[in-house]
N, C-alpha and C positions, 0 to 999 in steps of 0.2 A: 341437278346436271340431266341430260337427255343423251342417254347412251347409244340409243338406236331409233331408226325411224323405218316402219315397215306399212308399206301401203302402195297405192297404186299410183304411177305417174299421170300427173294432171298436165302439166307442163313443162317446157323445157327452154332454155335460153344458152347463150354462148357458154358460160361455165356455170350453172345451175340447173337444178330441176323443182319442181313444185311436186311433192308426194303428198296427195290425199290419203290421210288416215280419219276414216269414219267422218268424212265432212268437212274436215279441217285441214287447210293446205299448208303444209310446211316448205319454205323456200329453202334450198339446202345448196351450198357451194361444194362444186365437184370436180375432180382433174378432165380435162378434155378427153383422157382416152374413156373413163367410167360414162361419160355420156355415151360413147360410142357403144359399150358394152351394154349400157342400160336399154338403148334401141332395139337390141337385139332380144330382149327378155320380154316375155309375155306375163300376164297377170300382176300380182304383188311383187315387190323388189323391198329388199331391205338393205339399208345404209346404217354402217356403225358410225357414229357421229362424234364431233368435238365442238361443244359450246363455246365461242370466243366471246365474253362480257368487254362491253365499253359502257362509258357514261352515256353515250348516245345511240347504242345501238347491242342487240343482242344476235348474234350471226351464226348460223349452223356450217359447218363442212361436212361432208359426208364420204365414204369410202365403202368399196365392196370388200376388203380385204384388211385383215389386221395390221399386217406390216405396213401398209398405206397409211394407217391411222398414228402406226407408233412411228414411222419416220415423220411424219407432218408434225407431229408434238415434239420431236427431238428439233425438228428445224425451228421450231418456235421458240426454243429456248437459246437460239444463238443471236448474239448481239445485232440488232438492227434487222432481223427477219421478222416480217410480220405475216399474217395470213396469207394475204393475197401473193407476197413472194413466195412463202413455202407452197401455196398451192399450184403455182405458175412452175414450179422446178419440178414437182410432181407430174405434171401435165406434157412434160417434156422428155422425162427419162425415166426408165423402167426403176423401182427400188433397188433391186439387186444391183444394176448398174451405178444407182446413185451411191449405195454402201460399199460398193469395190473400190470407186472412185476416192472415196473418203479414207478408205484403211489403206490404199496405195498411194494417197497423196497425190492423186493425179490432176494437178491444177489445171491442165490443159483440157480433160474432160470436162471439167467442171465448169470453164471459162466460154465452154460451146455453148452452155444454157443461157437462154436471154434474161438479161437481168442480173447475172452473176458475172461481176467483174473479177479482175485480179485479185483486188483486196476481199471482196466477199468469199472467194474462194478459199484464199489463206485462213481467212475466219472460220469458214465451215470445217476446214480440215482441223485446223487447232481446238476447237470447241467440240468436234463431234468424233475424230476419230476415234478414241478412246471408247466412247460411250456406243459405237456402232460396232466396235469388235467386241463389247461384252453382250449384245446382242445379235451377234452376226447369224445365230441360228435362226432367229426370226425372219430376217432379211435375205441369206442366202440359200432358202430352200431350192433344191434343183440345182443344175449345172451353173458354174460361177462364170460370168461373163470375163474374158480375158479382153481388155482394152486396145483398141485400135481404130485408126479413122475408118477403115472400110466396115467393120462391122458394128461401130456406132451408127454411122451413116445409113448402112443397110436397115438398122432395126428402125430408125427415123422415117426410112423411105416406105416400110411397111406399115408403119403406123398412120403414115399420111395415106396411104391407099386404103384406110378404114380399116384396118386390122387391129385389134385390142392388142395394147402394149404387150400383155404377157405372152400372147400367141407369137407374136411379133419377134419377140426375143427367143423363145423356144425354139421358133422355125430358122432364126438367125445360126442358134447355137448348133444345131443339128447339121445343118448345110455348112457349118463351118468346119465342123468335127471331121465332116466327109471331103471338103475341098481343099483345106489347109491355107495358104496364103493366097489369095486372090484380091482382085478388084472389087469395089463397092457394087459395081454393075453385077458383076458375076456371082456375087454372094447373094444380091437380091433375087437373080434368076434361079438360084439353086435353093432358095429360102421359097419360092413360089412353086417351084415344083413339088417340094417337101408337102407344102399344105395341102397342094391339089391332090396328092395321092393318100392322104387323108380319109 
C-alpha cells in the first residue's frame, strides 16, 4: 500500500496531479479544492493517499489532510459509492460541513451536492451517521458549522473565487458569528472583509 507521496508537482489536470518522485511520476486524483491549495505551494508537496485496486487499474487518490482521507474511506464503505463519487463529494463540500450534515441527518444539505440524490443522501446518513459520530473529533476540529442556505452558499461562493475550502469555511464561520442572520451576499461580503484584514 502507498501511504503517501512526497515530491514535486510535474503536471495538473481537472482532478489530478502528477507528483514527480525522484524521476518517477505518480498520477494522483485529488479534490478540486486541493488543486487550488497545491497551486499556491512551492517546492515539494506531500499527499496522503488511498490506493484503489481493481482488476484493470491501480488508482491513487490523494489528500492534504488526514480528515479528508478518513472521510473518503468512510464514503467508500457506503453502498453504491465508488471512488469517483466520493472524490466529487469532497470536491464540493468541506469535511466538517459534510460530517455535520451526516450527524444532523440533514438530507437537504446533502442533496445540494451534485451527484447525490435523495436516495443517496438517505443511504449516506443511514450508513455513516454513527460512524461519523464516533470519529467526530477528527472531522470537527475548530468551529462547527451551523447549517443554513446562506452559510453553505457563502462557503461555495468563496471556493468559487479561488479560496481553499478550509479558508472559506473559517472566514464564513467568523463572519457569521458577528453578523448573525443575513443574506448570502451579505455574508460573502463580510467574509471577504475578514480575509482582507488578515
